[in-house]
matplotlib code that plots the C-alpha trace (Angstrom):
import matplotlib.pyplot as plt

x = [-30.9, -32.6, -36.3, -38.7, -40.5, -37.2, -36.0, -39.0, -38.8, -35.1, -36.0, -38.6, -36.1, -33.5, -35.8, -36.8, -33.3, -32.4, -28.8, -28.0, -29.5, -26.9, -24.1, -25.5, -25.9, -22.3, -21.1, -23.1, -21.9, -18.4, -19.5, -19.1, -15.9, -15.2, -14.7, -11.3, -11.4, -8.9, -8.7, -6.6, -5.2, -2.3, -0.7, 3.0, 3.5, 6.8, 5.5, 7.4, 10.5, 9.3, 7.3, 10.2, 10.8, 9.5, 6.7, 6.0, 8.1, 6.3, 2.9, 4.0, 6.4, 6.9, 9.1, 11.5, 11.0, 8.8, 8.1, 8.2, 8.9, 8.8, 10.4, 11.1, 14.4, 14.8, 15.9, 12.5, 13.8, 11.5, 13.2, 11.9, 13.2, 13.1, 12.7, 11.3, 9.9, 12.7, 15.3, 18.2, 17.0, 18.9, 17.8, 18.2, 17.3, 16.0, 15.8, 12.8, 12.0, 8.2, 8.2, 9.5, 8.6, 12.2, 14.8, 17.5, 19.8, 20.3, 22.1, 22.7, 21.6, 24.6, 24.3, 23.6, 25.8, 25.7, 28.9, 30.3, 27.5, 25.1, 21.6, 18.9, 15.2, 14.6, 10.9, 10.7, 11.9, 11.8, 13.7, 15.1, 16.2, 18.8, 19.2, 17.4, 16.2, 16.0, 14.2, 15.4, 12.5, 13.7, 10.4, 10.5, 13.9, 12.7, 9.8, 12.5, 14.4, 17.0, 17.4, 17.8, 16.6, 15.1, 17.5, 16.8, 19.7, 20.4, 22.8, 23.0, 23.4, 26.6, 27.9, 27.7, 27.0, 24.9, 28.1, 29.3, 26.0, 25.3, 23.7, 22.1, 19.4, 18.4, 14.8, 14.2, 11.1, 9.5, 9.5, 8.9, 8.0, 8.4, 9.3, 7.1, 7.4, 9.7, 9.3, 11.2, 9.7, 11.7, 14.8, 12.9, 12.5, 9.2, 8.7, 5.5, 5.7, 3.3, 3.3, 3.3, 0.6, 2.3, 4.4, 7.7, 9.7, 13.4, 16.2, 18.8, 21.7, 21.4, 20.2, 17.3, 14.0, 11.0, 7.2, 5.2, 1.7, -0.6, -2.7, -4.5, -3.9, -1.3, 0.6, 2.3, 3.7, 4.5, 5.1, 5.2, 2.6, 3.9, 5.6, 2.9, 1.0, 1.9, 0.2, 0.1, -1.3, -3.6, -3.4, -6.5, -9.0, -7.2, -7.3, -4.8, -4.9, -3.7, -2.1, -1.7, 1.5, 0.3, -3.1, -1.5, -4.4, -5.8, -7.9, -8.9, -8.9, -9.1, -10.8, -8.9, -12.1, -13.5, -10.5, -9.9, -12.9, -15.4, -16.4, -17.3, -13.8, -11.2, -9.0, -11.6, -12.0, -8.3, -7.8, -11.3, -10.5, -11.5, -8.5, -7.2, -3.6, -2.4, 0.8, 2.1, 0.6, -0.5, -2.7, -6.1, -6.2, -6.3, -9.2, -7.4, -3.8, -2.1, -0.7, 2.9, 4.9, 3.9, 5.4, 4.0, 4.9, 3.1, -0.4, -0.2, 0.3, 2.3, 1.5, 3.0, 1.8, 4.6, 2.7, 2.2, 4.9, 2.9, 2.9, -0.5, -0.7, -3.5, -4.2, -5.7, -8.2, -9.1, -12.9, -14.3, -16.2, -19.9, -19.8, -19.3, -15.7, -15.2, -13.4, -13.8, -12.0, -14.4, -17.4, -20.5, -23.0, -26.8, -27.1, -24.4, -26.2, -29.3, -27.3, -26.1, -29.7, -30.6, -27.7, -28.9, -32.4, -30.9, -29.0, -32.2, -34.2, -31.7, -31.5, -35.3, -35.6, -32.9, -34.7, -38.0]
y = [7.7, 6.2, 6.9, 5.0, 8.0, 9.6, 6.4, 5.9, 9.5, 9.0, 5.8, 7.6, 10.4, 7.9, 6.2, 9.5, 10.8, 8.1, 8.4, 10.4, 7.5, 5.2, 7.4, 7.9, 4.1, 3.5, 6.1, 4.9, 1.3, 2.5, 3.6, 0.1, -1.8, -5.5, -6.4, -7.7, -9.7, -9.4, -12.1, -12.4, -15.9, -16.3, -14.8, -15.2, -14.9, -13.7, -12.9, -15.8, -13.6, -11.7, -14.6, -15.3, -11.7, -10.1, -7.6, -5.1, -6.3, -9.6, -7.8, -4.9, -6.2, -2.8, -2.0, -4.6, -5.1, -3.3, -4.5, -1.1, -1.6, -4.8, -5.5, -8.5, -8.6, -10.3, -13.6, -13.9, -12.9, -10.9, -8.2, -6.1, -2.9, -3.0, 0.3, -0.3, 2.5, 3.0, 5.5, 3.4, 0.2, -1.4, -0.5, -3.4, -5.0, -8.6, -11.2, -13.4, -17.0, -17.1, -20.9, -21.3, -17.9, -17.3, -14.6, -15.8, -12.8, -9.6, -6.5, -3.5, -0.1, 2.2, 4.3, 7.7, 9.1, 12.4, 13.5, 10.1, 8.3, 6.1, 7.4, 5.4, 5.0, 2.7, 3.1, 2.9, -0.2, -0.9, -2.9, -2.6, -6.0, -7.2, -3.8, -2.7, 0.9, 2.3, 5.4, 7.0, 8.9, 11.6, 13.4, 12.6, 14.2, 17.4, 17.7, 17.7, 20.6, 18.4, 19.6, 16.3, 15.7, 12.3, 10.2, 7.6, 5.3, 1.9, -1.0, -4.5, -7.3, -9.3, -6.6, -3.4, -2.3, 0.3, 2.2, 2.0, 2.5, 2.4, 5.9, 8.3, 11.1, 13.7, 14.8, 18.2, 18.3, 20.9, 18.3, 15.1, 15.4, 11.9, 9.2, 6.1, 3.9, 3.4, 1.7, 1.5, 1.7, 1.8, 3.2, 5.9, 5.8, 6.8, 7.6, 8.2, 11.1, 10.8, 14.4, 15.9, 13.6, 13.1, 10.7, 12.1, 10.8, 11.1, 9.7, 8.2, 7.9, 11.5, 12.9, 14.6, 15.4, 14.4, 14.6, 15.1, 13.6, 15.0, 12.3, 14.4, 11.7, 10.5, 8.0, 5.0, 1.9, 2.0, -0.7, -1.1, -3.5, -3.2, -0.7, 2.0, 1.4, 1.9, 0.5, 3.0, 2.6, 5.3, 5.8, 8.0, 5.6, 2.2, 1.6, 0.3, 2.6, 1.8, 4.9, 5.0, 6.9, 7.6, 8.9, 10.5, 9.6, 6.8, 4.4, 1.7, 1.0, -2.0, -1.4, -3.2, -3.1, -5.9, -8.0, -7.3, -5.7, -7.8, -11.4, -11.6, -10.7, -12.9, -12.3, -13.8, -16.7, -17.5, -16.9, -17.2, -13.9, -10.3, -8.2, -6.2, -5.0, -2.6, -1.0, 0.7, 0.8, 4.4, 3.7, 2.0, -1.2, -0.9, -2.7, -2.7, -2.8, 0.3, -0.5, 0.4, -2.0, -3.2, -5.8, -7.5, -10.8, -13.4, -11.9, -11.4, -8.3, -8.7, -6.1, -5.3, -3.1, -1.7, -2.6, -6.2, -8.8, -10.5, -10.2, -10.5, -12.1, -10.7, -12.5, -10.7, -12.2, -15.0, -15.4, -17.2, -20.4, -20.0, -16.5, -13.0, -11.7, -9.8, -6.9, -5.4, -2.6, -0.1, -2.1, -0.1, 1.1, 0.6, 4.0, 3.0, -0.2, 1.8, 3.9, 0.7, -0.4, 2.9, 2.6, -0.8, 0.6, 3.5, 1.1, -0.9, 2.3, 3.6, 0.3, 0.1, 3.7, 2.9, -0.2, 1.7]
z = [-3.5, -6.6, -6.8, -9.1, -10.5, -11.5, -13.0, -15.2, -16.4, -17.2, -19.2, -21.3, -22.0, -23.0, -25.4, -26.9, -27.9, -30.4, -31.5, -28.4, -26.4, -28.0, -27.0, -23.5, -23.1, -24.1, -21.7, -18.8, -19.3, -18.4, -15.0, -13.6, -14.4, -13.9, -10.2, -9.1, -6.0, -3.1, -0.5, 2.7, 2.1, 4.6, 7.7, 8.3, 12.1, 13.6, 17.1, 18.5, 18.3, 21.4, 23.1, 25.5, 26.5, 29.7, 29.8, 28.3, 25.3, 25.0, 24.9, 22.7, 20.0, 18.5, 21.5, 20.2, 16.4, 13.9, 10.3, 8.6, 4.9, 2.7, -0.7, -2.9, -4.7, -8.1, -6.5, -4.7, -1.3, 0.9, 2.9, 5.8, 7.3, 11.1, 13.0, 16.5, 18.7, 21.2, 19.9, 21.1, 19.5, 16.6, 13.1, 10.7, 7.4, 7.6, 4.8, 5.7, 5.0, 4.7, 4.4, 7.9, 9.3, 10.2, 9.8, 7.3, 7.3, 9.3, 8.0, 10.3, 8.9, 9.4, 6.3, 8.0, 10.7, 12.7, 14.4, 13.6, 15.3, 13.3, 13.0, 11.2, 10.9, 7.8, 7.3, 3.5, 1.6, -2.1, -4.6, -8.1, -9.3, -6.7, -5.2, -2.0, -1.8, 1.8, 3.0, 6.3, 7.9, 10.3, 10.8, 14.5, 14.9, 13.1, 15.5, 18.3, 16.6, 14.9, 11.2, 9.3, 5.7, 4.9, 2.9, 0.3, -0.6, -2.1, -1.8, -3.3, -0.8, -1.3, -3.7, -1.6, 1.9, 3.7, 4.5, 0.9, -0.8, -4.6, -4.5, -2.0, -2.5, 0.1, 0.5, 2.2, 4.3, 2.1, -0.6, 1.4, 5.1, 6.2, 3.7, 4.2, 1.1, -1.9, -5.3, -8.6, -12.1, -15.3, -13.5, -11.7, -7.9, -6.3, -2.6, -0.6, 1.8, 4.7, 6.1, 2.6, 1.2, -2.1, -4.2, -5.4, -8.4, -9.0, -11.1, -8.6, -11.0, -12.4, -9.1, -10.8, -9.3, -11.4, -11.1, -7.9, -7.4, -4.7, -3.0, -0.4, 2.1, 4.6, 2.4, 3.9, 2.0, -1.7, -4.2, -8.0, -9.5, -13.1, -15.4, -14.9, -11.7, -8.0, -4.9, -2.1, 1.4, 2.8, 6.6, 6.7, 5.0, 5.5, 1.8, -0.7, -3.8, -7.2, -8.7, -12.5, -13.4, -17.0, -15.9, -12.8, -10.6, -8.4, -10.5, -8.0, -4.3, -1.9, 1.4, 4.2, 6.4, 4.2, 5.0, 8.7, 10.4, 12.3, 12.5, 8.8, 7.6, 6.0, 9.1, 11.3, 9.0, 9.2, 12.9, 14.5, 16.2, 15.6, 14.7, 17.7, 18.2, 20.8, 19.5, 22.7, 26.2, 25.8, 22.8, 22.4, 20.4, 16.6, 14.8, 11.5, 10.5, 8.9, 5.4, 6.4, 4.3, 0.9, -1.5, -4.5, -6.2, -8.3, -7.9, -4.2, -2.0, 1.2, 3.8, 7.2, 10.0, 12.2, 15.4, 14.5, 13.9, 11.1, 7.4, 5.7, 2.2, 0.1, -3.2, -6.2, -8.7, -6.3, -6.1, -3.1, -4.1, -3.8, -2.3, -3.7, -3.4, -0.1, -1.7, -5.2, -7.0, -8.4, -7.3, -8.5, -5.9, -6.4, -8.1, -10.6, -11.3, -12.1, -14.5, -16.2, -16.5, -18.1, -20.4, -21.6, -22.2, -24.1, -26.4, -26.9, -27.6, -30.1, -31.9, -32.1, -33.6, -36.2, -37.2, -37.7]

ax = plt.figure().add_subplot(projection="3d")
ax.plot(x, y, z, "-o")
ax.set_aspect("equal")
plt.show()
């Protein structure tokens, strides 16, 4: 907490130190960086796919379809990996038409087989140009005593198939316990591992393992923003983190609570409803979506929650007219603003001393 007496003493000390005050002022000015707004601008609703089904499927869409991963291929197509809750349900890859909220193409996931029977759980989805990268999460099977490594593989729609994949890479649970997201940057593939709390890098063509980045959080969706930054979903805090591959750390975060929680949120503004989704009958309603699937294109994040048959479009750098932006990356707290004020005074004091 900022106290006035402490503040005035700090100001006097800053004026006193002359050149050091200049350096301190410059340093403190770096505490607060420019805010980048994030606004929920659209909701693409696919719940009609279960509207004609009987209960409980109609009320709990995850019993029929789940949007797990999202990815844009180079032609602008948005793909979703479908992995519903029942173990006997079909696992598929859907090409979506956002303009009409329809399913344009369906491809069955039959890449992995055990004793000749197809086994699939396509949770992670990424893209490298026209190629789709799929991550099969078998953590549930391992908790039941079935020793299966997670598998990441790729195919190119119209050129190859899930059965005849472009490449495949096995992830032992000691390395990645539950693959949740996938992304590609400069020929390297990155996967987020929920149970392991890390991002793992590998070269798919040479089958070589690369760096590992510990996040200290249950990591969900993953997407590449550019050639050195990843977007990763945090299940624990319901935040979207921007991870800098060069710095090897999280540099910025977006809090989903500001977009979805309560009647002052962007979600309420679009729907006139408070967000509440019950995934399965045995669970309580969720007040915020989990950032399971993440895709990025043309300045907007597309996010899916596996218990909700909707895709949420979040635009970056879109200030709301007449009001402060609802979400900011690295927004300074009041204490940080006080430090900025001290920094400015330090600069002024140093300049005054030099002039004298």
